[in-house]
N, C-alpha and C positions, 0 to 999 in steps of 0.2 A: 568640823571641819578643823585639821589643825593647821599653825601657821610656823611649825617645825620643819627646819631645811636641815638635808642631812647636811655632809662638809665631808671635805678629804677629795681624794685626788677620784677616787670611786664613785662620787654622791649619788651620780645622776644614770651610773648603772645599774642593773637589774642585778640577783643573787642569782648565782650561780652553784646551782648543787652542788656542780663536784669543786667548786673551791678554787675553778679558773678565772679567776679575775683579768679582767678583757687587763693587758698591762697598757698605761700610760706613755704616751706620743712621746718618741726618745725625745734628750735634749738637742741642742745645738752640737755641745760636747760629745755626746755618744754616736752621732750624726761621722763623726772627723773620719780621713783616713786612717783604716787600721781596726776602729772600731767593731766588733764582733757584733752578731743579734743571737738573743738571746732562744735556744728551744722553747719552741712551741708546747703549750703541754696539752698532755699526755689526747685529753679529750677535742683537745682543739684539731692533734696527728689525726684522732680518727675518721672525725668529720670534714676534711681537707681528705684523707683518701679514699671517704663515703663520695664525696661533692666529685677528687679525680678519676671515677672510677673503678680504685683499690678493692675495695670490699665490698657483697650486696648490702642489703641495707638491711637486714636480715646480720648482717655478720658484724657491722657497723652496734646495733641495739647489742649485740652480743658480747663482743667490747665495750662497750661502755657501760653496760650492766657489768661486768665487774668488775672495773676499773672500778665502779661504786662502793661496792661489795669492799677493792681493798682498800679503798681511803677512808668509809668505817671503818677500817678497824675490825671486819666482821674474819672472826677463827677460820680456818678453811678445814675443821672440822664438821661448821654449819652450813658451809656456804652453800652446799647439794641444798638446801631447806629454804636455803632464806633468799635460793632464787628463785626455788617453785613456785615462791611466796610472790616475785616480783611477777614472772609471769604471769598470773594467774591474774596479780592487777594490768596489766598491759592489757592482759586478758579481755579483762570487765569491764575496766574505765572505757566509758563513753571516751571525754576529753586526750587520757593516754590512747588509747586504738584508733581516735582520729587524727594524731598528730603522726603515730605511724604507721596510717595509709599515706599521706600523704607522701613519708619522706621515703612510699613503695614497700616498707617491711609488712610480711605479710603477720596476724594478730598473733598472740600465739593457742597453742588447744592447751585445751584449760583438762 
């Protein structure tokens, strides 16, 4: 086992596959009157909408998949093929399928 410890502001944060690093707590200067909050990352907004009942679990999965493809730089012409492969993976992987079921989403049809 390694004794190497991560350093930096997000050292204890898990890796976020969508690139939405958990924001650090605001400093005292940032919380003064007149300071505005930064907008939430898109994936966080989708999760919040799901928790608030504004989108269904299936719609949240679709939106998160679309967001991941956009962030990965997948050209629009290739997105249907990649989305199809992602649906196959979501439907066949037991861990991902379990996560989908826990959030109330249906497994994609193969």
